[in-house]
C-alpha positions in Angstrom: 23.9 -9.3 -14.8 22.5 -7.7 -17.5 18.9 -8.4 -16.1 20.1 -7.0 -12.5 21.4 -4.2 -14.2 18.1 -3.3 -16.6 15.9 -3.7 -13.6 18.0 -1.6 -11.4 17.5 1.0 -14.1 13.6 1.0 -13.5 13.7 2.0 -9.4 14.6 5.7 -9.7 12.2 6.7 -12.3 9.4 4.3 -10.8 10.5 6.1 -7.4 9.7 9.4 -9.0 6.6 8.6 -10.4 4.8 7.6 -7.3 6.3 11.4 -6.5 4.5 13.0 -9.2 1.3 11.3 -9.1 1.2 12.3 -5.4 1.8 16.0 -6.7 -1.1 15.4 -9.1 -3.5 14.3 -6.6 -2.6 16.5 -4.4 -3.9 19.5 -7.0 -6.7 17.9 -7.5 -5.6 15.9 -10.6 -6.7 12.3 -9.1 -7.2 10.7 -12.5 -4.0 11.7 -14.2 -2.0 11.1 -10.6 -3.6 7.9 -10.2 -3.0 6.5 -14.1 0.8 7.9 -13.4 1.6 6.0 -10.0 -0.7 2.8 -10.9 -1.8 2.2 -14.6 0.9 4.3 -17.0 3.8 1.7 -16.6 2.2 -1.5 -16.8 0.1 -0.2 -19.7 3.3 1.0 -21.6 4.8 -2.3 -20.9 2.5 -4.2 -22.3 2.3 -2.0 -25.3 6.0 -2.5 -25.9 5.8 -6.3 -25.1 3.5 -7.1 -27.4 5.2 -6.8 -30.9 7.8 -8.4 -28.9 6.0 -11.3 -28.2 4.3 -11.6 -31.0 7.9 -11.4 -33.2 8.9 -14.2 -30.6 12.1 -12.2 -29.3 10.8 -12.4 -26.1 12.8 -13.3 -23.0 13.6 -12.2 -19.3 15.9 -9.5 -20.6 13.6 -7.7 -22.9 10.8 -8.0 -21.0 12.4 -6.3 -18.1 14.0 -3.8 -20.7 10.2 -2.9 -21.7 9.5 -2.4 -18.2 12.4 -0.4 -17.5 11.6 1.5 -20.9 8.0 2.3 -19.9 9.1 3.1 -16.3 11.5 6.0 -17.8 8.2 7.0 -20.4 6.4 7.4 -17.5 8.6 9.8 -15.8 8.8 11.7 -19.1 5.3 12.2 -19.4 4.3 12.7 -15.6 7.2 15.1 -14.7 6.0 18.1 -16.6 2.5 17.6 -15.8 3.6 17.6 -12.3 5.2 20.6 -13.0 2.6 22.3 -14.1 0.2 21.0 -11.7 2.6 23.0 -8.7 2.8 26.3 -10.9 -1.0 26.6 -11.0 -2.6 28.1 -8.3 -6.1 26.8 -6.9 -8.1 29.7 -6.2 -9.3 27.7 -2.9 -6.0 26.8 -2.3 -5.0 30.0 -1.1 -1.3 31.9 -2.0 1.1 28.9 -3.5 4.5 29.5 -3.8 7.2 26.7 -5.0 10.1 26.6 -2.4 13.5 25.5 -2.9 14.3 21.4 -1.9 16.8 22.3 0.6 14.2 24.7 2.3 10.9 22.4 2.1 12.9 19.4 3.3 14.7 21.7 5.9 11.4 22.2 7.4 9.7 19.0 7.0 12.7 16.7 7.7 11.4 15.1 10.8 7.8 14.0 9.5 9.3 13.0 6.3 12.0 11.0 7.7 9.4 9.1 9.8 7.1 8.5 6.6 9.6 7.7 4.4 11.2 5.1 7.5 7.4 3.9 7.8 6.5 3.1 4.5 9.8 1.5 3.8 9.0 -0.8 7.0 6.0 -1.4 5.8 6.8 -2.7 2.6 9.7 -4.7 4.1 7.3 -6.4 6.4 5.0 -7.6 3.8 7.8 -9.3 2.4 9.5 -10.4 5.9 7.8 -13.8 6.2 9.4 -15.0 2.7 12.9 -13.5 4.0 12.3 -16.0 6.8 11.0 -19.0 5.3 14.0 -18.6 2.7 16.2 -18.4 5.7 14.9 -21.3 8.1 12.2 -22.7 5.3 12.0 -24.8 2.3 12.1 -22.9 -1.2 9.3 -24.7 -1.9 7.6 -23.3 1.3 8.6 -19.6 -0.1 6.7 -20.3 -3.5 3.9 -21.4 -1.4 3.8 -18.2 0.6 4.2 -16.2 -2.3 1.2 -17.8 -4.2 -0.7 -17.4 -1.3 -0.1 -13.9 -1.0 -0.8 -13.2 -4.8 -4.0 -14.7 -3.9 -4.8 -12.6 -1.0 -3.6 -9.3 -2.8 -7.5 -9.6 -4.5 -8.6 -8.8 -1.3 -6.0 -6.1 0.0 -6.0 -4.3 -3.7 -9.3 -2.7 -3.1 -8.5 -0.8 0.2 -5.7 0.4 -1.3 -6.5 1.6 -4.6 -9.0 3.6 -2.4 -6.7 5.1 0.5 -4.5 6.4 -2.5 -7.6 8.2 -4.5 -8.7 9.3 -0.8 -5.1 10.4 0.2 -5.7 14.5 -0.7 -9.2 14.7 0.5 -8.2 13.3 3.6 -5.2 15.7 4.2 -7.3 18.6 3.2 -10.0 17.8 5.7 -7.6 17.0 8.7 -5.5 20.2 8.2 -8.4 22.4 7.0 -10.3 21.3 10.7 -13.1 19.5 8.9 -12.8 16.5 11.3 -16.8 15.6 11.0 -16.7 15.2 7.5 -13.5 13.3 7.5 -14.8 10.9 9.9 -17.7 10.4 7.8 -15.7 10.1 4.6 -13.6 7.2 6.2 -16.6 5.3 7.8 -18.3 5.6 4.4 -15.0 4.4 2.7 -14.4 1.6 5.3 -17.7 0.3 5.0 -17.5 0.1 1.3 -14.1 -1.4 1.5 -15.0 -4.0 3.4 -18.1 -5.0 1.7 -16.2 -5.7 -1.6 -13.9 -6.9 0.3 -16.1 -9.5 1.7 -16.8 -11.5 -1.8 -13.3 -12.6 -2.8 -12.4 -13.4 1.5 -16.0 -15.6 1.0 -14.2 -17.0 -2.2 -10.7 -17.5 -0.6 -11.7 -18.9 2.5 -14.8 -21.8 1.6 -13.0 -22.4 -1.9 -9.5 -22.0 -1.5 -8.7 -25.9 -2.0 -10.3 -26.4 -5.2 -9.6 -23.0 -6.1 -5.5 -23.5 -5.6 -5.4 -26.8 -7.0 -7.4 -25.4 -10.0 -5.4 -22.5 -11.0 -1.5 -24.1 -9.8 -2.4 -27.4 -9.9 -2.6 -30.1 -7.3 1.2 -29.7 -5.9 0.0 -26.2 -4.8 -2.7 -27.6 -2.3 -0.8 -26.8 0.7 -0.9 -22.9 0.0 -5.0 -23.4 0.6 -4.7 -23.5 4.9 -2.5 -20.2 4.7 -4.9 -18.4 2.1 -7.7 -18.9 4.5 -5.6 -17.3 7.5 -4.4 -14.4 5.4 -7.7 -13.9 3.9 -9.3 -13.5 7.1 -6.9 -11.0 8.4 -7.2 -8.8 5.4 -10.6 -8.3 5.7 -10.3 -7.4 9.5 -7.4 -5.1 8.7 -9.7 -3.5 5.7 -12.9 -2.9 8.7 -10.2 -0.7 10.6 -10.2 1.6 7.4 -7.1 3.4 5.6 -5.4 3.4 8.9 -1.9 4.0 7.1 -2.8 6.9 5.1 -4.4 8.3 8.2 -1.4 8.0 10.3 0.7 9.4 7.9 -1.4 12.6 7.2 -3.3 13.5 10.5 0.7 14.2 12.2 0.7 10.5 14.0 3.9 9.7 11.4 6.2 9.1 14.4 3.5 6.5 16.5 3.6 4.9 13.3 7.1 4.5 12.8 7.4 2.9 16.4 4.5 1.0 15.4 6.2 -0.7 12.0 9.9 -0.9 14.4 8.1 -2.8 17.4 6.4 -5.1 14.6 9.8 -5.4 12.7 10.9 -6.6 16.4 8.8 -9.0 17.1 9.0 -10.6 13.6 12.9 -10.9 14.7 12.4 -12.8 17.8 8.6 -14.2 17.9 7.8 -14.7 14.6 11.3 -16.2 13.6 10.5 -18.9 16.6 6.8 -19.7 15.3 8.2 -19.7 11.7 11.2 -22.1 12.8 8.9 -24.2 15.0 5.4 -24.3 12.7 6.9 -23.2 9.4 4.9 -21.7 6.3 1.4 -21.9 8.8 3.6 -20.4 11.5 4.4 -17.5 9.4 1.2 -17.0 7.8 -0.3 -17.0 11.0 1.8 -14.4 12.6 1.7 -12.2 9.8 -2.1 -12.2 9.6 -1.8 -11.5 13.5 0.6 -8.6 13.1 -1.2 -7.2 10.3 -4.5 -7.1 12.7 -2.6 -5.8 15.7 -1.3 -2.6 13.9 -4.4 -2.2 12.3 -6.1 -1.8 15.7 -3.6 -0.1 17.2 -3.4 2.7 14.6 -7.6 2.9 14.0 -7.3 3.8 18.3 -4.5 6.2 18.2 -6.0 8.0 15.8 -9.6 8.0 17.7 -7.9 9.0 21.3 -5.1 11.4 19.7 -6.8 12.7 16.8 -10.9 12.1 17.4 -10.5 10.6 14.2 -12.7 7.5 13.4 -11.6 5.5 10.5 -13.4 1.9 10.9 -16.5 0.4 9.8 -19.8 1.9 11.3 -22.9 1.9 10.4 -24.3 5.3 11.7 -22.8 8.8 10.5 -21.1 11.1 12.8 -23.1 14.2 13.7 -20.8 16.2 15.8 -16.7 16.0 16.3 -14.9 18.4 18.4 -12.5 20.0 15.8 -8.8 18.7 17.6 -6.0 18.3 15.7 -5.9 20.5 12.6 -4.4 23.3 11.9 -5.9 26.4 11.3 
């Protein structure tokens, strides 16, 4: 029970740290904001855990306690930095005033609801196969799938970091009507992410079995097949570009919510049947197909509704109508 309490105590500061990091990145403090969101908690956790491990007193509760303490320490330094960022007027951003939270949420209630709901669904959909395998499969299948997810994470990490870094620029270009510049930036970003993701994908596709057995042992050899399927799907998704960030920032958060609700319904029906019938490979295949479908539909929606090109192209956009942006 103590482990659960300590772990739960880190949820609120970690959520606030993400908010403060977003504020910093939005106010052009990209490095500090990215550090707050992605690096500070991990770095402080290691610094706190190192002396504990050297003293030989490490345990699950002390490890989770260090992570929770690192989360609160990160909150303590990121909150004042974010406040100062909000209080500083950017000469290129026009007049800025800090309105109250009640007024802010009353103005942006609908898009914020769609964005937060979609974000929660994206997180849940990422773990939906684990939930289904826990319910209808075996714990062995669950462990295999989690290992496959961890390995494929080396592919998805590259576009995820890129999308986090580009979010402020995407929002700025769209809401200033610079669609041509936005398209060229997204095409270049998608091309870079696809190229960088290709190397780990090739390794996982052509050396999955020896890699898995070397790292985890011969008992995990069944992980190789789902790793190949999920790796190829992750590479295809990277080809579509930073579609999730674009959907949220380009006034298509409602479409994103509907799309993710549909995928959740598909998992609860078709995905459940496939997992029951084909087990581990069925869950991996359905997740890969669903992620590709979401990326393709999102890219098409951006192209047709906002004239935004997010996917890999090997030529620059030279002329784009300025549509969908606020003047």
